[in-house]
MARBA-3410 file (N, C-alpha, C, O; in Angstrom, 1 decimal):
60
-5.0,7.6,19.4,-4.7,6.5,18.5,-3.5,7.0,17.6,-3.6,8.2,17.1 ~ -2.5,6.2,17.3,-1.4,6.6,16.4,-1.9,6.6,15.0,-2.7,5.8,14.6 ~ -1.3,7.5,14.3,-1.6,7.6,12.8,-0.8,6.5,12.1,0.3,6.1,12.5 ~ -1.4,5.9,11.1,-0.7,4.8,10.4,0.4,5.4,9.6,0.5,6.5,9.2 ~ 1.4,4.5,9.3,2.5,4.8,8.4,2.3,4.1,7.1,2.2,2.9,7.1
2.3,4.8,6.0,2.1,4.3,4.7,3.4,4.2,4.0,4.2,5.2,4.1 ~ 3.7,3.2,3.2,4.8,3.2,2.3,4.7,4.2,1.2,3.6,4.4,0.7 ~ 5.8,4.8,0.9,5.9,5.7,-0.2,6.0,5.0,-1.6,6.4,3.8,-1.6 ~ 5.8,5.7,-2.6,6.0,5.1,-4.0,7.5,4.7,-4.1,7.7,3.6,-4.6 ~ 8.4,5.5,-3.7,9.8,5.2,-3.8,10.2,4.0,-3.0,11.0,3.1,-3.5
9.6,3.8,-1.8,9.9,2.6,-1.0,9.4,1.3,-1.7,10.1,0.3,-1.8 ~ 8.2,1.4,-2.3,7.6,0.3,-2.9,8.4,-0.1,-4.2,8.6,-1.3,-4.4 ~ 8.8,0.9,-4.9,9.6,0.6,-6.1,11.0,0.0,-5.7,11.5,-0.8,-6.5 ~ 11.5,0.5,-4.6,12.8,-0.1,-4.1,12.6,-1.6,-3.8,13.4,-2.4,-4.2 ~ 11.6,-1.9,-3.0,11.3,-3.3,-2.7,11.1,-4.1,-3.9,11.5,-5.3,-4.0
10.4,-3.6,-4.9,10.1,-4.3,-6.1,11.4,-4.6,-6.8,11.6,-5.7,-7.3 ~ 12.3,-3.6,-6.9,13.5,-3.8,-7.6,14.4,-4.9,-6.9,14.9,-5.7,-7.6 ~ 14.4,-4.8,-5.6,15.2,-5.8,-4.9,14.6,-7.2,-5.0,15.4,-8.2,-5.2 ~ 13.3,-7.3,-5.0,12.6,-8.6,-5.2,12.9,-9.2,-6.6,13.2,-10.4,-6.8 ~ 12.9,-8.3,-7.6,13.2,-8.8,-9.0,14.7,-9.2,-9.1,15.0,-10.2,-9.8
15.6,-8.5,-8.4,17.0,-8.9,-8.4,17.1,-10.3,-7.8,17.9,-11.1,-8.3 ~ 16.4,-10.6,-6.7,16.5,-11.8,-6.0,15.9,-13.0,-6.8,16.4,-14.1,-6.8 ~ 14.7,-12.7,-7.4,14.0,-13.8,-8.1,14.3,-13.9,-9.5,13.9,-14.9,-10.1 ~ 15.0,-13.0,-10.1,15.3,-13.1,-11.5,14.2,-12.6,-12.4,14.2,-12.9,-13.6 ~ 13.3,-11.8,-11.8,12.1,-11.3,-12.6,12.6,-10.2,-13.5,13.7,-9.7,-13.4
11.7,-9.7,-14.4,12.0,-8.7,-15.3,12.1,-7.3,-14.6,11.4,-7.1,-13.6 ~ 13.1,-6.5,-15.0,13.3,-5.2,-14.4,12.2,-4.2,-14.8,11.6,-4.4,-15.9 ~ 12.0,-3.2,-14.0,11.0,-2.2,-14.4,9.6,-2.6,-14.0,9.3,-3.6,-13.5 ~ 8.7,-1.6,-14.3,7.3,-1.8,-14.0,6.5,-1.5,-15.3,6.9,-0.7,-16.1 ~ 5.3,-2.1,-15.4,4.5,-2.0,-16.6,3.6,-0.8,-16.5,3.4,-0.1,-17.5
3.0,-0.5,-15.3,2.0,0.5,-15.2,2.2,1.4,-14.0,1.7,1.1,-12.9 ~ 3.1,2.4,-14.1,3.4,3.3,-13.0,2.2,4.0,-12.4,2.1,4.1,-11.2 ~ 1.3,4.4,-13.3,0.1,5.1,-12.8,-0.8,4.2,-11.9,-1.4,4.6,-10.9 ~ -0.8,2.9,-12.3,-1.6,1.9,-11.5,-1.0,1.7,-10.2,-1.7,1.6,-9.2 ~ 0.4,1.6,-10.1,1.0,1.5,-8.8,0.8,2.7,-7.9,0.6,2.6,-6.7
0.9,3.9,-8.6,0.6,5.1,-7.8,-0.8,5.1,-7.2,-1.0,5.6,-6.1 ~ -1.8,4.7,-8.0,-3.1,4.6,-7.5,-3.2,3.6,-6.3,-3.9,3.9,-5.4 ~ -2.5,2.5,-6.4,-2.6,1.5,-5.3,-1.9,2.1,-4.1,-2.3,1.8,-3.0 ~ -0.9,2.9,-4.3,-0.2,3.5,-3.1,-1.1,4.5,-2.4,-1.1,4.6,-1.2 ~ -1.9,5.2,-3.2,-2.7,6.3,-2.6,-4.0,5.8,-2.1,-4.6,6.4,-1.2
-4.5,4.7,-2.6,-5.9,4.2,-2.2,-6.0,3.9,-0.7,-7.0,4.3,-0.1 ~ -5.0,3.3,0.0,-5.2,3.1,1.5,-5.3,4.4,2.2,-6.0,4.5,3.2 ~ -4.6,5.4,1.8,-4.6,6.7,2.4,-6.0,7.3,2.3,-6.5,8.0,3.3 ~ -6.7,7.2,1.2,-8.0,7.8,0.9,-9.1,7.1,1.7,-10.0,7.7,2.1 ~ -8.9,5.8,2.0,-10.0,5.0,2.6,-9.7,4.7,4.1,-10.5,4.0,4.7
-8.6,5.1,4.6,-8.2,4.7,6.0,-9.2,5.1,7.0,-9.6,4.3,7.8 ~ -9.8,6.3,6.9,-10.8,6.7,7.9,-12.0,5.8,7.8,-12.6,5.5,8.8 ~ -12.5,5.5,6.6,-13.6,4.6,6.4,-13.3,3.2,7.0,-14.2,2.6,7.6 ~ -12.2,2.7,6.7,-11.8,1.4,7.2,-11.8,1.4,8.8,-12.3,0.4,9.4 ~ -11.3,2.5,9.4,-11.3,2.5,10.8,-12.7,2.6,11.4,-13.0,1.9,12.4
-13.6,3.3,10.7,-15.0,3.4,11.2,-15.7,2.1,11.1,-16.4,1.7,12.0 ~ -15.4,1.4,10.0,-16.0,0.0,9.8,-15.5,-0.9,10.9,-16.2,-1.7,11.4 ~ -14.2,-0.9,11.1,-13.6,-1.7,12.1,-14.1,-1.4,13.5,-14.4,-2.3,14.3 ~ -14.3,-0.2,13.8,-14.8,0.2,15.1,-16.2,-0.3,15.3,-16.6,-0.7,16.3 ~ -17.0,-0.1,14.2,-18.4,-0.6,14.2,-18.4,-2.1,14.4,-19.3,-2.6,15.2
-17.6,-2.9,13.8,-17.5,-4.3,13.9,-17.1,-4.7,15.4,-17.7,-5.6,16.0 ~ -16.2,-4.0,15.9,-15.7,-4.2,17.3,-16.8,-4.0,18.3,-17.0,-4.7,19.3 ~ -17.7,-3.0,18.1,-18.8,-2.7,19.0,-19.8,-3.8,19.0,-20.6,-4.0,20.0 ~ -19.9,-4.6,17.9,-20.9,-5.6,17.8,-20.4,-7.0,18.2,-21.1,-8.0,18.1 ~ -19.1,-7.1,18.6,-18.6,-8.4,19.0,-18.4,-8.5,20.5,-18.0,-9.5,21.0
END
């Protein structure tokens, strides 16, 4: 099974900046620590999600 590829904080901030330029939204971010936590959360729970998904597949 291939390992997942997760976006980095820098990539997410780049996409955010570009989206704000396109949409006319306010520049910058309000809660950098919150975004950092959101970036790291999928990495921490990936194994659990896979196990739950595999369990679900076995019952279908």
